C-alpha positions in Angstrom: -16.6 -48.8 5.1 -18.7 -45.6 5.1 -20.2 -44.7 8.4 -23.6 -44.0 6.9 -23.8 -47.7 6.1 -22.9 -48.8 9.6 -25.7 -50.3 11.6 -25.9 -49.3 15.3 -24.8 -52.1 17.6 -26.9 -53.6 20.3 -27.0 -51.7 23.7 -24.2 -52.6 26.0 -23.2 -51.8 29.6 -21.9 -48.2 28.8 -24.9 -45.9 28.9 -24.9 -43.0 26.5 -21.8 -44.0 24.5 -21.9 -43.4 20.8 -22.0 -46.4 18.6 -20.6 -44.6 15.6 -17.2 -45.7 14.2 -14.3 -44.0 15.9 -13.2 -41.8 13.0 -12.3 -38.1 13.4 -15.1 -35.6 12.8 -13.3 -34.0 9.9 -13.1 -37.3 8.1 -16.7 -38.0 8.8 -17.7 -34.6 7.3 -15.5 -35.2 4.3 -17.1 -38.7 3.8 -20.6 -37.2 4.1 -19.8 -34.6 1.4 -18.2 -37.2 -0.8 -14.8 -35.4 -0.7 -11.6 -37.2 -0.6 -9.1 -36.0 2.0 -5.9 -34.6 0.6 -2.9 -36.8 1.3 -0.2 -35.1 3.4 2.5 -36.1 1.0 0.7 -34.3 -1.9 0.3 -31.2 0.3 4.0 -31.2 1.3 5.0 -31.5 -2.4 2.7 -28.6 -3.3 4.1 -26.4 -0.6 7.7 -27.3 -1.5 7.1 -26.6 -5.2 5.5 -23.2 -4.4 8.4 -22.3 -2.1 11.0 -23.2 -4.8 9.1 -21.2 -7.4 9.0 -18.2 -5.1 12.7 -18.4 -4.5 13.4 -18.6 -8.2 11.3 -15.5 -8.8 13.0 -13.5 -6.1 16.4 -14.5 -7.4 15.5 -13.4 -11.0 14.1 -10.1 -9.7 17.1 -9.3 -7.7 19.5 -10.3 -10.5 17.6 -8.3 -13.1 17.8 -5.1 -10.9 21.5 -5.7 -10.3 22.4 -6.0 -13.9 20.4 -3.1 -15.2 22.2 -0.3 -13.2 25.2 0.9 -15.2 27.8 3.6 -15.3 27.5 6.6 -17.6 30.0 9.3 -18.3 29.4 13.0 -19.1 32.7 14.2 -20.5 33.5 17.9 -21.1 35.4 18.4 -24.3 36.0 20.8 -27.1 35.3 20.8 -30.8 38.8 20.6 -32.3 38.4 22.7 -35.3 36.6 25.5 -33.4 39.2 26.1 -30.7 40.6 29.6 -31.1 44.3 30.1 -30.9 43.9 33.1 -28.5 40.9 33.8 -26.3 38.2 31.8 -24.5 37.4 28.3 -25.4 33.8 28.3 -24.0 32.2 28.6 -27.4 33.9 25.3 -28.5 33.0 23.4 -25.3 30.7 20.4 -25.7 29.5 17.8 -23.3 29.6 14.2 -24.5 27.4 11.6 -22.8 29.0 8.2 -23.1 26.6 5.2 -22.6 27.8 1.8 -21.5 27.0 0.4 -24.9 29.3 3.0 -26.4 26.6 5.2 -27.8 27.5 8.9 -27.7 25.3 12.0 -27.3 26.8 15.4 -27.8 25.4 18.6 -26.2 26.5 22.3 -26.4 24.7 23.1 -23.1 25.7 21.4 -19.8 22.1 21.0 -18.4 19.5 21.0 -21.1 16.1 19.5 -21.7 17.4 17.1 -24.5 20.0 15.9 -22.0 17.3 15.3 -19.4 15.2 13.4 -21.9 18.1 10.9 -22.3 19.1 10.7 -18.6 15.6 10.1 -17.4 15.6 6.7 -19.2 18.7 5.5 -17.3 17.9 2.5 -15.0 17.4 3.3 -11.4 20.6 3.0 -9.4 22.8 4.0 -12.3 25.8 6.3 -11.8 26.5 9.4 -13.9 30.2 10.5 -13.7 31.0 14.0 -14.7 34.5 14.2 -16.2 35.5 17.8 -16.5 38.3 19.3 -18.6 41.1 21.2 -17.0 41.5 23.4 -20.1 37.9 24.6 -20.1 35.9 26.4 -17.4 33.6 24.4 -15.3 29.8 24.8 -15.8 28.1 27.3 -13.5 27.5 25.9 -10.0 23.7 26.4 -10.4 23.7 24.2 -13.5 25.7 21.5 -11.7 23.3 21.6 -8.7 20.3 21.5 -11.1 21.6 18.4 -12.8 22.4 16.8 -9.5 18.9 17.4 -8.3 17.4 16.0 -11.5 19.6 12.8 -11.2 18.6 12.4 -7.6 14.9 12.6 -8.5 15.4 9.7 -10.9 17.4 7.6 -8.4 20.7 8.2 -10.3 23.9 8.9 -8.5 25.8 12.0 -9.9 29.6 12.0 -9.2 32.0 14.7 -10.2 35.5 13.4 -11.0 38.5 15.6 -10.3 40.0 17.4 -13.4 43.7 17.1 -14.3 
């Protein structure tokens, strides 16, 4: 029964008492506007569904970030047919960047712009291991520090491994 259709009752002993049906004001407003109140079960289901969806999205986001960080290796080596029998081996020294998917990039210079162009695309949180060669001289400390600073600016950890 809609309260607009209710007829006021005859006066009784209680003076000033309202003769309208005893429904809550919110329900009365909803009925006046022709709105149907939302069932509490439907609202609980909606909240539960949104909570589950949010949890799934958070898990996928955390999982995607975890899997994308990888280990890369920068290996100091020499070109075998350029190694002189007597004298310095610096001219034959190359740096091989080994990616997790087994792709290789070879550089003559330790810290160069082409090397930076490849390293800057590593996922954030990756680790770049420098594997030196005991038979060749280490790169200058200034170049090592410059590469460390570049990696740090890209949220990549730079680790130097001990040489044999």
